[in-house]
C-alpha positions as CSV (number, residue, x, y, z in Angstrom):
1,X,324.6,-132.7,-13.1
2,X,324.6,-133.9,-9.6
3,X,321.1,-135.1,-8.5
4,X,319.6,-135.1,-12.1
5,X,317.9,-138.3,-13.0
6,X,319.4,-139.9,-16.2
7,X,316.8,-140.7,-18.7
8,X,316.6,-143.5,-21.4
9,X,317.1,-142.4,-24.9
10,X,314.0,-141.0,-26.3
11,X,313.3,-143.4,-29.3
12,X,310.0,-144.2,-27.9
13,X,308.7,-143.4,-24.5
14,X,306.7,-146.3,-23.1
15,X,306.3,-147.1,-19.4
16,X,308.1,-150.4,-20.0
17,X,311.1,-149.1,-21.6
18,X,311.5,-146.5,-18.9
19,X,311.2,-149.1,-16.2
20,X,313.7,-151.5,-17.8
21,X,316.1,-148.8,-18.3
22,X,315.9,-147.7,-14.7
23,X,316.3,-151.4,-13.6
24,X,319.5,-151.6,-15.8
25,X,321.1,-148.5,-14.3
26,X,320.2,-149.3,-10.8
27,X,317.5,-146.6,-10.3
28,X,314.9,-148.1,-8.0
29,X,312.7,-145.0,-7.6
30,X,309.8,-146.5,-9.7
31,X,309.9,-149.8,-7.9
32,X,308.1,-150.7,-4.7
33,X,310.2,-151.3,-1.8
34,X,309.8,-154.4,0.4
35,X,308.2,-152.3,3.2
36,X,305.6,-151.1,0.7
37,X,304.7,-154.7,-0.5
38,X,304.5,-156.0,3.1
39,X,302.2,-153.1,4.0
40,X,299.9,-153.9,1.1
41,X,299.9,-157.8,2.3
42,X,298.9,-156.6,5.6
43,X,296.0,-154.9,4.3
44,X,295.0,-157.6,1.8
45,X,295.5,-160.7,4.0
46,X,292.3,-160.2,6.2
47,X,290.2,-159.7,3.0
48,X,291.5,-162.9,1.5
49,X,290.8,-164.8,4.5
50,X,287.3,-163.6,4.7
51,X,286.7,-164.7,1.1
52,X,288.3,-167.9,1.7
53,X,286.1,-168.6,4.8
54,X,282.8,-167.3,3.2
55,X,280.5,-170.1,2.2
56,X,279.5,-168.2,-0.9
57,X,283.2,-167.5,-1.7
58,X,284.0,-164.7,-4.1
59,X,281.4,-164.3,-6.9
60,X,282.8,-164.6,-10.3
61,X,281.4,-164.1,-13.7
62,X,282.4,-164.4,-17.4
63,X,284.3,-161.6,-19.1
64,X,281.8,-159.2,-21.0
65,X,278.9,-160.2,-18.8
66,X,276.8,-157.9,-16.6
67,X,278.3,-159.4,-13.5
68,X,277.4,-162.2,-11.0
69,X,273.7,-163.1,-10.7
70,X,273.6,-161.8,-7.2
71,X,274.1,-158.2,-8.1
72,X,270.5,-157.6,-9.0
73,X,269.4,-158.8,-5.5
74,X,272.0,-156.7,-3.9
75,X,270.6,-153.5,-5.7
76,X,267.1,-154.6,-5.0
77,X,267.6,-154.9,-1.3
78,X,267.2,-151.2,-0.9
79,X,265.1,-150.4,-3.9
80,X,267.6,-149.7,-6.6
81,X,268.3,-151.3,-9.9
82,X,271.0,-151.3,-12.5
83,X,270.6,-149.3,-15.6
84,X,272.1,-151.1,-18.5
85,X,273.0,-149.1,-21.8
86,X,270.4,-149.4,-24.7
87,X,268.0,-151.4,-22.5
88,X,270.1,-154.5,-22.6
89,X,268.8,-157.4,-20.5
90,X,270.8,-159.8,-18.4
C-alpha cells in the first residue's frame, strides 16, 4: 500500500506507544519540526523577558490553593469577585 501509514500492533493504543513506534520506524509526522519549535520560542521569549524584568515577577502559589494572593485584588479592580465552590474561603 503506497502512501498508507504503517501502524503499531494494537495490543494497547496509548499515545506513548504510537509515538515510540513512529520514532522507531522513522515516521516524524507526530513530532514538531525545528521551524515549529523556533516559532514557539520567538513567541515566548518576549513574555519570559517581561516576567524576568518585572519587579513582582511571576506570581506563584501552592498546588491545590486558590491561586496567588493578588487575584482577589485583580478581580476587585473592576467590581468582580471569584466564586468558590461550596462557599470555600481563601
